[in-house]
Structure formats: C-alpha cells, structure tokens
VEXDREN-274538 format. One record per residue: x, y, z of N, C-alpha, C in turn; residue in three letters; residue number from 0. Coordinates in pm, whole numbers, plus 50000, padded with zeros to 5 digits. Example, Ala and Ser with C-alpha at 12.3 -4.5 7.8 and 13.67 -1.06 7.14 Angstrom:
REM VEXDREN-274538
<r n_px="51319" n_py="49431" n_pz="50780" ca_px="51230" ca_py="49550" ca_pz="50780" c_px="51320" c_py="49670" c_pz="50780" residu="ALA" num="0"/>
<r n_px="51285" n_py="49775" n_pz="50708" ca_px="51367" ca_py="49894" ca_pz="50714" c_px="51290" c_py="50003" c_pz="50787" residu="SER" num="1"/>
END
This chain:
REM VEXDREN-274538
<r n_px="05280" n_py="78435" n_pz="40748" ca_px="05211" ca_py="78385" ca_pz="40864" c_px="05077" c_py="78329" c_pz="40818" residu="MET" num="0"/>
<r n_px="05043" n_py="78214" n_pz="40870" ca_px="04916" ca_py="78155" ca_pz="40833" c_px="04860" c_py="78072" c_pz="40946" residu="GLY" num="1"/>
<r n_px="04733" n_py="78042" n_pz="40935" ca_px="04667" ca_py="77959" ca_pz="41035" c_px="04572" c_py="77864" c_pz="40965" residu="ALA" num="2"/>
<r n_px="04544" n_py="77755" n_pz="41032" ca_px="04448" ca_py="77657" ca_pz="40980" c_px="04352" c_py="77621" c_pz="41093" residu="TRP" num="3"/>
<r n_px="04234" n_py="77578" n_pz="41054" ca_px="04135" ca_py="77533" ca_pz="41152" c_px="04049" c_py="77427" c_pz="41087" residu="ALA" num="4"/>
<r n_px="04001" n_py="77335" n_pz="41171" ca_px="03912" ca_py="77230" ca_pz="41124" c_px="03806" c_py="77206" c_pz="41231" residu="ALA" num="5"/>
<r n_px="03684" n_py="77182" n_pz="41185" ca_px="03575" ca_py="77146" ca_pz="41274" c_px="03542" c_py="77001" c_pz="41245" residu="VAL" num="6"/>
<r n_px="03547" n_py="76919" n_pz="41350" ca_px="03514" ca_py="76778" ca_pz="41336" c_px="03381" c_py="76755" c_pz="41406" residu="ILE" num="7"/>
<r n_px="03287" n_py="76698" n_pz="41333" ca_px="03155" ca_py="76669" ca_pz="41388" c_px="03133" c_py="76519" c_pz="41389" residu="LEU" num="8"/>
<r n_px="03104" n_py="76466" n_pz="41507" ca_px="03071" ca_py="76325" ca_pz="41521" c_px="02945" c_py="76319" c_pz="41606" residu="VAL" num="9"/>
<r n_px="02836" n_py="76278" n_pz="41540" ca_px="02704" ca_py="76277" ca_pz="41603" c_px="02676" c_py="76416" c_pz="41662" residu="GLU" num="10"/>
<r n_px="02661" n_py="76430" n_pz="41792" ca_px="02630" ca_py="76561" ca_pz="41850" c_px="02751" c_py="76630" c_pz="41910" residu="ASN" num="11"/>
<r n_px="02870" n_py="76576" n_pz="41886" ca_px="02991" ca_py="76635" ca_pz="41942" c_px="03067" c_py="76713" c_pz="41836" residu="GLU" num="12"/>
<r n_px="03127" n_py="76823" n_pz="41881" ca_px="03203" ca_py="76911" ca_pz="41793" c_px="03342" c_py="76931" c_pz="41853" residu="LYS" num="13"/>
<r n_px="03444" n_py="76909" n_pz="41772" ca_px="03582" ca_py="76929" ca_pz="41813" c_px="03646" c_py="77026" c_pz="41715" residu="LYS" num="14"/>
<r n_px="03714" n_py="77128" n_pz="41770" ca_px="03781" ca_py="77227" ca_pz="41686" c_px="03931" c_py="77210" c_pz="41701" residu="ILE" num="15"/>
<r n_px="03999" n_py="77201" n_pz="41588" ca_px="04145" ca_py="77192" ca_pz="41584" c_px="04198" c_py="77317" c_pz="41517" residu="LEU" num="16"/>
<r n_px="04310" n_py="77371" n_pz="41565" ca_px="04369" ca_py="77490" ca_pz="41505" c_px="04521" c_py="77480" c_pz="41510" residu="THR" num="17"/>
<r n_px="04585" n_py="77560" n_pz="41428" ca_px="04730" ca_py="77569" ca_pz="41430" c_px="04777" c_py="77691" c_pz="41354" residu="GLY" num="18"/>
<r n_px="04904" n_py="77723" n_pz="41374" ca_px="04965" ca_py="77841" ca_pz="41312" c_px="05096" c_py="77798" c_pz="41248" residu="ILE" num="19"/>
<r n_px="05134" n_py="77865" n_pz="41141" ca_px="05263" ca_py="77838" ca_pz="41077" c_px="05320" c_py="77968" c_pz="41021" residu="ALA" num="20"/>
<r n_px="05451" n_py="77975" n_pz="41021" ca_px="05518" ca_py="78090" ca_pz="40961" c_px="05571" c_py="78048" c_pz="40824" residu="GLU" num="21"/>
<r n_px="05595" n_py="78147" n_pz="40740" ca_px="05648" ca_py="78122" ca_pz="40605" c_px="05566" c_py="78015" c_pz="40533" residu="ASN" num="22"/>
<r n_px="05438" n_py="78041" n_pz="40518" ca_px="05349" ca_py="77942" ca_pz="40460" c_px="05262" c_py="78006" c_pz="40353" residu="THR" num="23"/>
<r n_px="05174" n_py="77927" n_pz="40296" ca_px="05079" ca_py="77976" ca_pz="40196" c_px="04939" c_py="77932" c_pz="40237" residu="THR" num="24"/>
<r n_px="04839" n_py="77994" n_pz="40175" ca_px="04702" ca_py="77955" ca_pz="40208" c_px="04676" c_py="77810" c_pz="40165" residu="HIS" num="25"/>
<r n_px="04736" n_py="77765" n_pz="40056" ca_px="04716" ca_py="77627" ca_pz="40013" c_px="04774" c_py="77528" c_pz="40114" residu="GLN" num="26"/>
<r n_px="04889" n_py="77560" n_pz="40170" ca_px="04948" ca_py="77471" ca_pz="40271" c_px="04858" c_py="77466" c_pz="40394" residu="ARG" num="27"/>
<r n_px="04800" n_py="77578" n_pz="40430" ca_px="04712" ca_py="77581" ca_pz="40547" c_px="04584" c_py="77502" c_pz="40521" residu="MET" num="28"/>
<r n_px="04531" n_py="77514" n_pz="40400" ca_px="04408" ca_py="77442" ca_pz="40366" c_px="04429" c_py="77290" c_pz="40371" residu="GLU" num="29"/>
<r n_px="04538" n_py="77243" n_pz="40315" ca_px="04564" ca_py="77098" ca_pz="40315" c_px="04604" c_py="77052" c_pz="40454" residu="ILE" num="30"/>
<r n_px="04675" n_py="77136" n_pz="40529" ca_px="04713" ca_py="77101" ca_pz="40666" c_px="04589" c_py="77079" c_pz="40752" residu="THR" num="31"/>
<r n_px="04489" n_py="77163" n_pz="40735" ca_px="04365" ca_py="77148" ca_pz="40812" c_px="04303" c_py="77010" c_pz="40789" residu="ALA" num="32"/>
<r n_px="04301" n_py="76966" n_pz="40665" ca_px="04243" ca_py="76835" ca_pz="40632" c_px="04329" c_py="76723" c_pz="40691" residu="VAL" num="33"/>
<r n_px="04460" n_py="76734" n_pz="40676" ca_px="04550" ca_py="76630" ca_pz="40728" c_px="04537" c_py="76621" c_pz="40880" residu="ILE" num="34"/>
<r n_px="04537" n_py="76734" n_pz="40946" ca_px="04528" ca_py="76733" ca_pz="41093" c_px="04394" c_py="76674" c_pz="41139" residu="GLU" num="35"/>
<r n_px="04288" n_py="76709" n_pz="41069" ca_px="04156" ca_py="76654" ca_pz="41104" c_px="04155" c_py="76502" c_pz="41085" residu="ALA" num="36"/>
<r n_px="04210" n_py="76454" n_pz="40974" ca_px="04214" ca_py="76309" ca_pz="40949" c_px="04304" c_py="76237" c_pz="41049" residu="LEU" num="37"/>
<r n_px="04416" n_py="76298" n_pz="41086" ca_px="04503" ca_py="76239" ca_pz="41187" c_px="04431" c_py="76229" c_pz="41321" residu="ASN" num="38"/>
<r n_px="04355" n_py="76333" n_pz="41355" ca_px="04278" ca_py="76333" ca_pz="41480" c_px="04176" c_py="76219" c_pz="41478" residu="TYR" num="39"/>
<r n_px="04103" n_py="76209" n_pz="41368" ca_px="04001" ca_py="76105" ca_pz="41357" c_px="04067" c_py="75967" c_pz="41368" residu="VAL" num="40"/>
<r n_px="04177" n_py="75950" n_pz="41299" ca_px="04247" ca_py="75821" ca_pz="41301" c_px="04289" c_py="75784" c_pz="41444" residu="GLN" num="41"/>
<r n_px="04333" n_py="75882" n_pz="41520" ca_px="04383" ca_py="75856" ca_pz="41656" c_px="04270" c_py="75842" c_pz="41759" residu="LYS" num="42"/>
<r n_px="04171" n_py="75931" n_pz="41753" ca_px="04072" ca_py="75939" ca_pz="41859" c_px="03934" c_py="75882" c_pz="41824" residu="TYR" num="43"/>
<r n_px="03910" n_py="75861" n_pz="41695" ca_px="03781" ca_py="75805" ca_pz="41652" c_px="03810" c_py="75693" c_pz="41552" residu="ILE" num="44"/>
<r n_px="03881" n_py="75591" n_pz="41594" ca_px="03926" ca_py="75488" ca_pz="41500" c_px="03812" c_py="75409" c_pz="41435" residu="PRO" num="45"/>
<r n_px="03695" n_py="75414" n_pz="41495" ca_px="03583" ca_py="75342" ca_pz="41435" c_px="03526" c_py="75416" c_pz="41313" residu="GLU" num="46"/>
<r n_px="03565" n_py="75540" n_pz="41294" ca_px="03519" ca_py="75616" ca_pz="41177" c_px="03586" c_py="75563" c_pz="41052" residu="ALA" num="47"/>
<r n_px="03507" n_py="75526" n_pz="40954" ca_px="03564" ca_py="75476" ca_pz="40829" c_px="03518" c_py="75559" c_pz="40710" residu="THR" num="48"/>
<r n_px="03403" n_py="75622" n_pz="40722" ca_px="03352" ca_py="75709" ca_pz="40615" c_px="03355" c_py="75853" c_pz="40667" residu="ILE" num="49"/>
<r n_px="03421" n_py="75939" n_pz="40593" ca_px="03440" ca_py="76077" ca_pz="40637" c_px="03398" c_py="76171" c_pz="40526" residu="ILE" num="50"/>
<r n_px="03323" n_py="76274" n_pz="40564" ca_px="03285" ca_py="76381" ca_pz="40471" c_px="03370" c_py="76503" c_pz="40503" residu="ASN" num="51"/>
<r n_px="03438" n_py="76553" n_pz="40402" ca_px="03518" ca_py="76674" ca_pz="40419" c_px="03454" c_py="76783" c_pz="40333" residu="ILE" num="52"/>
<r n_px="03421" n_py="76891" n_pz="40400" ca_px="03361" ca_py="77005" ca_pz="40332" c_px="03461" c_py="77118" c_pz="40337" residu="ILE" num="53"/>
<r n_px="03494" n_py="77174" n_pz="40222" ca_px="03596" ca_py="77277" ca_pz="40214" c_px="03560" c_py="77378" c_pz="40105" residu="SER" num="54"/>
<r n_px="03606" n_py="77500" n_pz="40124" ca_px="03589" ca_py="77600" ca_pz="40019" c_px="03713" c_py="77604" c_pz="39928" residu="ASP" num="55"/>
<r n_px="03805" n_py="77511" n_pz="39951" ca_px="03930" ca_py="77507" ca_pz="39875" c_px="03919" c_py="77414" c_pz="39755" residu="SER" num="56"/>
<r n_px="03919" n_py="77472" n_pz="39638" ca_px="03917" ca_py="77392" ca_pz="39515" c_px="04045" c_py="77309" c_pz="39507" residu="GLN" num="57"/>
<r n_px="04154" n_py="77365" n_pz="39553" ca_px="04282" ca_py="77295" ca_pz="39555" c_px="04269" c_py="77163" c_pz="39634" residu="TYR" num="58"/>
<r n_px="04218" n_py="77172" n_pz="39755" ca_px="04207" ca_py="77054" ca_pz="39841" c_px="04105" c_py="76955" c_pz="39787" residu="VAL" num="59"/>
<r n_px="03988" n_py="77003" n_pz="39751" ca_px="03883" ca_py="76911" ca_pz="39706" c_px="03917" c_py="76846" c_pz="39572" residu="THR" num="60"/>
<r n_px="04008" n_py="76905" n_pz="39497" ca_px="04049" ca_py="76847" ca_pz="39369" c_px="04163" c_py="76748" c_pz="39378" residu="GLY" num="61"/>
<r n_px="04233" n_py="76746" n_pz="39491" ca_px="04349" ca_py="76656" ca_pz="39504" c_px="04315" c_py="76508" c_pz="39493" residu="LEU" num="62"/>
<r n_px="04208" n_py="76460" n_pz="39555" ca_px="04182" ca_py="76315" ca_pz="39546" c_px="04171" c_py="76263" c_pz="39403" residu="PRO" num="63"/>
<r n_px="04106" n_py="76337" n_pz="39316" ca_px="04091" ca_py="76288" ca_pz="39178" c_px="04222" c_py="76298" c_pz="39100" residu="GLU" num="64"/>
<r n_px="04316" n_py="76379" n_pz="39147" ca_px="04446" ca_py="76392" ca_pz="39081" c_px="04553" c_py="76303" c_pz="39143" residu="ARG" num="65"/>
<r n_px="04521" n_py="76241" n_pz="39258" ca_px="04623" ca_py="76170" ca_pz="39336" c_px="04690" c_py="76058" c_pz="39258" residu="MET" num="66"/>
<r n_px="04615" n_py="75979" n_pz="39185" ca_px="04675" ca_py="75867" ca_pz="39112" c_px="04777" c_py="75918" c_pz="39010" residu="GLN" num="67"/>
<r n_px="04742" n_py="76024" n_pz="38939" ca_px="04832" ca_py="76083" ca_pz="38840" c_px="04956" c_py="76141" c_pz="38908" residu="LYS" num="68"/>
<r n_px="04937" n_py="76207" n_pz="39023" ca_px="05049" ca_py="76265" ca_pz="39095" c_px="05144" c_py="76156" c_pz="39145" residu="LEU" num="69"/>
<r n_px="05087" n_py="76048" n_pz="39197" ca_px="05170" ca_py="75936" ca_pz="39244" c_px="05249" c_py="75875" c_pz="39128" residu="LYS" num="70"/>
<r n_px="05181" n_py="75856" n_pz="39014" ca_px="05248" ca_py="75796" ca_pz="38897" c_px="05366" c_py="75881" c_pz="38852" residu="ALA" num="71"/>
<r n_px="05355" n_py="76012" n_pz="38870" ca_px="05464" ca_py="76102" ca_pz="38832" c_px="05562" c_py="76122" c_pz="38947" residu="ALA" num="72"/>
<r n_px="05542" n_py="76046" n_pz="39055" ca_px="05629" ca_py="76055" ca_pz="39173" c_px="05631" c_py="76198" c_pz="39231" residu="ASN" num="73"/>
<r n_px="05516" n_py="76267" n_pz="39216" ca_px="05498" ca_py="76402" ca_pz="39268" c_px="05598" c_py="76502" c_pz="39210" residu="PHE" num="74"/>
<r n_px="05635" n_py="76477" n_pz="39084" ca_px="05730" ca_py="76561" ca_pz="39011" c_px="05658" c_py="76621" c_pz="38891" residu="ILE" num="75"/>
<r n_px="05685" n_py="76748" n_pz="38863" ca_px="05622" ca_py="76815" ca_pz="38748" c_px="05693" c_py="76775" c_pz="38619" residu="THR" num="76"/>
<r n_px="05635" n_py="76817" n_pz="38508" ca_px="05698" ca_py="76792" ca_pz="38377" c_px="05831" c_py="76864" c_pz="38365" residu="LYS" num="77"/>
<r n_px="05850" n_py="76969" n_pz="38447" ca_px="05976" ca_py="77043" ca_pz="38448" c_px="06078" c_py="76978" c_pz="38542" residu="GLN" num="78"/>
<r n_px="06044" n_py="76857" n_pz="38590" ca_px="06131" ca_py="76778" ca_pz="38677" c_px="06156" c_py="76845" c_pz="38812" residu="ASN" num="79"/>
<r n_px="06054" n_py="76914" n_pz="38863" ca_px="06061" ca_py="76976" ca_pz="38995" c_px="05949" c_py="76918" c_pz="39080" residu="LYS" num="80"/>
<r n_px="05969" n_py="76914" n_pz="39212" ca_px="05861" ca_py="76865" ca_pz="39299" c_px="05735" c_py="76951" c_pz="39283" residu="PRO" num="81"/>
<r n_px="05619" n_py="76888" n_pz="39288" ca_px="05494" ca_py="76965" ca_pz="39282" c_px="05486" c_py="77054" c_pz="39405" residu="ILE" num="82"/>
<r n_px="05403" n_py="77156" n_pz="39397" ca_px="05382" ca_py="77240" ca_pz="39514" c_px="05327" c_py="77156" c_pz="39628" residu="GLN" num="83"/>
<r n_px="05379" n_py="77179" n_pz="39746" ca_px="05330" ca_py="77113" ca_pz="39867" c_px="05341" c_py="76961" c_pz="39860" residu="ASN" num="84"/>
<r n_px="05443" n_py="76911" n_pz="39792" ca_px="05458" ca_py="76766" ca_pz="39772" c_px="05453" c_py="76690" c_pz="39905" residu="ALA" num="85"/>
<r n_px="05516" n_py="76744" n_pz="40008" ca_px="05518" ca_py="76675" ca_pz="40137" c_px="05376" c_py="76655" c_pz="40192" residu="ASP" num="86"/>
<r n_px="05296" n_py="76759" n_pz="40184" ca_px="05160" ca_py="76751" ca_pz="40236" c_px="05069" c_py="76668" c_pz="40146" residu="LEU" num="87"/>
<r n_px="05087" n_py="76681" n_pz="40016" ca_px="05006" ca_py="76602" ca_pz="39922" c_px="05032" c_py="76454" c_pz="39944" residu="VAL" num="88"/>
<r n_px="05157" n_py="76417" n_pz="39967" ca_px="05190" ca_py="76277" ca_pz="39993" c_px="05127" c_py="76228" c_pz="40125" residu="GLN" num="89"/>
<r n_px="05129" n_py="76313" n_pz="40228" ca_px="05064" ca_py="76277" ca_pz="40354" c_px="04915" c_py="76254" c_pz="40333" residu="GLN" num="90"/>
<r n_px="04852" n_py="76344" n_pz="40258" ca_px="04709" ca_py="76329" ca_pz="40231" c_px="04683" c_py="76202" c_pz="40152" residu="LEU" num="91"/>
<r n_px="04769" n_py="76172" n_pz="40056" ca_px="04754" ca_py="76050" ca_pz="39977" c_px="04751" c_py="75925" c_pz="40063" residu="GLY" num="92"/>
<r n_px="04837" n_py="75920" n_pz="40163" ca_px="04839" ca_py="75804" ca_pz="40254" c_px="04711" c_py="75797" c_pz="40335" residu="LYS" num="93"/>
<r n_px="04662" n_py="75912" n_pz="40380" ca_px="04539" ca_py="75915" ca_pz="40460" c_px="04418" c_py="75877" c_pz="40376" residu="LEU" num="94"/>
<r n_px="04420" n_py="75910" n_pz="40248" ca_px="04308" ca_py="75875" ca_pz="40159" c_px="04292" c_py="75724" c_pz="40149" residu="LEU" num="95"/>
<r n_px="04400" n_py="75650" n_pz="40169" ca_px="04395" ca_py="75504" ca_pz="40163" c_px="04339" c_py="75444" c_pz="40292" residu="GLN" num="96"/>
<r n_px="04335" n_py="75522" n_pz="40398" ca_px="04292" ca_py="75474" ca_pz="40529" c_px="04141" c_py="75482" c_pz="40548" residu="THR" num="97"/>
<r n_px="04078" n_py="75579" n_pz="40484" ca_px="03937" ca_py="75606" ca_pz="40502" c_px="03864" c_py="75605" c_pz="40368" residu="PHE" num="98"/>
<r n_px="03733" n_py="75600" n_pz="40373" ca_px="03650" ca_py="75634" ca_pz="40259" c_px="03613" c_py="75780" c_pz="40280" residu="THR" num="99"/>
<r n_px="03661" n_py="75866" n_pz="40191" ca_px="03644" ca_py="76009" ca_pz="40211" c_px="03566" c_py="76069" c_pz="40095" residu="ILE" num="100"/>
<r n_px="03466" n_py="76147" n_pz="40130" ca_px="03388" ca_py="76221" ca_pz="40031" c_px="03421" c_py="76369" c_pz="40048" residu="HIS" num="101"/>
<r n_px="03471" n_py="76432" n_pz="39943" ca_px="03503" ca_py="76573" ca_pz="39946" c_px="03389" c_py="76652" c_pz="39884" residu="PHE" num="102"/>
<r n_px="03352" n_py="76759" n_pz="39948" ca_px="03249" ca_py="76849" ca_pz="39895" c_px="03304" c_py="76990" c_pz="39892" residu="GLU" num="103"/>
<r n_px="03300" n_py="77050" n_pz="39776" ca_px="03346" ca_py="77188" ca_pz="39758" c_px="03227" c_py="77281" c_pz="39778" residu="LYS" num="104"/>
<r n_px="03244" n_py="77380" n_pz="39867" ca_px="03142" ca_py="77483" ca_pz="39884" c_px="03203" c_py="77618" c_pz="39849" residu="ILE" num="105"/>
<r n_px="03119" n_py="77714" n_pz="39820" ca_px="03168" ca_py="77848" ca_pz="39788" c_px="03219" c_py="77915" c_pz="39915" residu="LYS" num="106"/>
<r n_px="03321" n_py="77997" n_pz="39898" ca_px="03378" ca_py="78072" ca_pz="40010" c_px="03304" c_py="78203" c_pz="40029" residu="ALA" num="107"/>
<r n_px="03315" n_py="78257" n_pz="40147" ca_px="03267" ca_py="78391" ca_pz="40180" c_px="03118" c_py="78411" c_pz="40154" residu="HIS" num="108"/>
<r n_px="03042" n_py="78309" n_pz="40185" ca_px="02897" ca_py="78321" ca_pz="40173" c_px="02839" c_py="78371" c_pz="40305" residu="LEU" num="109"/>
<r n_px="02716" n_py="78420" n_pz="40298" ca_px="02647" ca_py="78460" ca_pz="40420" c_px="02619" c_py="78335" c_pz="40503" residu="LYS" num="110"/>
<r n_px="02602" n_py="78356" n_pz="40632" ca_px="02582" ca_py="78246" ca_pz="40724" c_px="02449" c_py="78175" c_pz="40697" residu="LYS" num="111"/>
<r n_px="02459" n_py="78044" n_pz="40676" ca_px="02342" ca_py="77956" ca_pz="40663" c_px="02379" c_py="77826" c_pz="40731" residu="THR" num="112"/>
<r n_px="02288" n_py="77735" n_pz="40741" ca_px="02320" ca_py="77607" ca_pz="40804" c_px="02428" c_py="77532" c_pz="40727" residu="SER" num="113"/>
<r n_px="02440" n_py="77556" n_pz="40599" ca_px="02541" ca_py="77487" ca_pz="40518" c_px="02679" c_py="77549" c_pz="40529" residu="ASP" num="114"/>
<r n_px="02688" n_py="77676" n_pz="40565" ca_px="02817" ca_py="77744" ca_pz="40564" c_px="02866" c_py="77787" c_pz="40702" residu="THR" num="115"/>
<r n_px="02790" n_py="77761" n_pz="40807" ca_px="02829" ca_py="77805" ca_pz="40941" c_px="02971" c_py="77762" c_pz="40978" residu="ASP" num="116"/>
<r n_px="03005" n_py="77637" n_pz="40957" ca_px="03136" ca_py="77588" ca_pz="40998" c_px="03247" c_py="77646" c_pz="40912" residu="TYR" num="117"/>
<r n_px="03221" n_py="77668" n_pz="40785" ca_px="03320" ca_py="77730" ca_pz="40698" c_px="03349" c_py="77872" c_pz="40746" residu="ASN" num="118"/>
<r n_px="03246" n_py="77946" n_pz="40779" ca_px="03264" ca_py="78081" ca_pz="40831" c_px="03338" c_py="78076" c_pz="40964" residu="ILE" num="119"/>
<r n_px="03304" n_py="77980" n_pz="41047" ca_px="03368" ca_py="77966" ca_pz="41178" c_px="03519" c_py="77943" c_pz="41164" residu="GLU" num="120"/>
<r n_px="03560" n_py="77854" n_pz="41075" ca_px="03704" ca_py="77829" ca_pz="41061" c_px="03775" c_py="77948" c_pz="40999" residu="VAL" num="121"/>
<r n_px="03711" n_py="78018" n_pz="40906" ca_px="03771" ca_py="78139" ca_pz="40849" c_px="03797" c_py="78243" c_pz="40958" residu="ASP" num="122"/>
<r n_px="03699" n_py="78264" n_pz="41045" ca_px="03713" ca_py="78362" ca_pz="41154" c_px="03822" c_py="78318" c_pz="41252" residu="LYS" num="123"/>
<r n_px="03825" n_py="78189" n_pz="41283" ca_px="03927" ca_py="78136" ca_pz="41374" c_px="04067" c_py="78160" c_pz="41318" residu="LEU" num="124"/>
<r n_px="04084" n_py="78134" n_pz="41191" ca_px="04215" ca_py="78152" ca_pz="41128" c_px="04258" c_py="78299" c_pz="41132" residu="CYS" num="125"/>
<r n_px="04167" n_py="78387" n_pz="41097" ca_px="04200" ca_py="78530" ca_pz="41101" c_px="04238" c_py="78573" c_pz="41243" residu="ARG" num="126"/>
<r n_px="04163" n_py="78524" n_pz="41342" ca_px="04189" ca_py="78558" ca_pz="41482" c_px="04327" c_py="78507" c_pz="41525" residu="LYS" num="127"/>
<r n_px="04360" n_py="78383" n_pz="41490" ca_px="04489" ca_py="78327" ca_pz="41526" c_px="04606" c_py="78406" c_pz="41467" residu="LEU" num="128"/>
<r n_px="04592" n_py="78443" n_pz="41341" ca_px="04699" ca_py="78521" ca_pz="41275" c_px="04711" c_py="78658" c_pz="41342" residu="VAL" num="129"/>
<r n_px="04599" n_py="78724" n_pz="41367" ca_px="04603" ca_py="78857" ca_pz="41433" c_px="04672" c_py="78848" c_pz="41569" residu="ARG" num="130"/>
<r n_px="04632" n_py="78747" n_pz="41648" ca_px="04692" ca_py="78731" ca_pz="41781" c_px="04842" c_py="78705" c_pz="41772" residu="GLU" num="131"/>
<r n_px="04884" n_py="78624" n_pz="41677" ca_px="05025" ca_py="78593" ca_pz="41660" c_px="05104" c_py="78717" c_pz="41617" residu="LYS" num="132"/>
<r n_px="05049" n_py="78791" n_pz="41522" ca_px="05117" ca_py="78912" ca_pz="41474" c_px="05126" c_py="79016" c_pz="41586" residu="VAL" num="133"/>
<r n_px="05019" n_py="79033" n_pz="41663" ca_px="05017" ca_py="79132" ca_pz="41770" c_px="05109" c_py="79094" c_pz="41887" residu="ASN" num="134"/>
<r n_px="05139" n_py="78965" n_pz="41902" ca_px="05223" ca_py="78921" ca_pz="42013" c_px="05372" c_py="78933" c_pz="41981" residu="SER" num="135"/>
<r n_px="05404" n_py="78965" n_pz="41859" ca_px="05546" ca_py="78973" ca_pz="41820" c_px="05601" c_py="79112" c_pz="41838" residu="GLN" num="136"/>
END
C-alpha cells in the first residue's frame, strides 16, 4: 500500500494532489507524484512553461540526467530486462519534453523550516492516506 502527494504553488495559490495505490513501492509513488503534478499543470495551467520540482527523492531528481541514456537503451537493462518503473519513467520522459523543468533535491525528514514545509506536508499526507486506507479495510 502506498500513497503520493504533490503541492503545486502558482503565485499565491496552493493546490494539493493526492492518490493511493496498492502493490506499489515508494519509488513508484515518488515518480507518480511528479507525473500527476505535471499532468495537472499541463491541463489547468497551460501557460506554465518553467517548473521547479523540489523532492527528497534522489531517484526522481536523478532521472532527468539519466533520461537520454535510458531512452537510448529503450528502457532495457544490460540484463535485457525492463528497467524498474519503465512505464512511469517513460511517462516522465514525455513530460520533460513539454516543460522546462528544474529539479532540486532536498534532504528528507528535516525539521520544519520555510524550505522544507511542503516536503513535510506531503510526507504527513501520504502517511495519513495509507493509515486511513488500511483502517478502512
């Protein structure tokens, strides 16, 4: 069981997106949060062309610099198997072509400061969503 959350900030407006998935991993949830946020921006804020993504996920923030190599390998490992999360990585690759995106990696589990408030907020939201889902079953 896993959950994802994203906070979208545009000028003085804040939009929170969330979701839940079963049989998943934390990496899938981290990349899903970014994909869902970018899909939202593409649909509802089409004038946005430059996007800053702040994440505590080294996996997610490292994907853009690896994307060209992954595409060249057709998202297949040297062992001739699909890379982990190939479906989501490919979706992100397409979205990277739509926007100018700057990824910033921040440390996880830091005390609340102006730089980490939203990271803490999405972590709490995800834990809450998973608890609620587990308790409802």
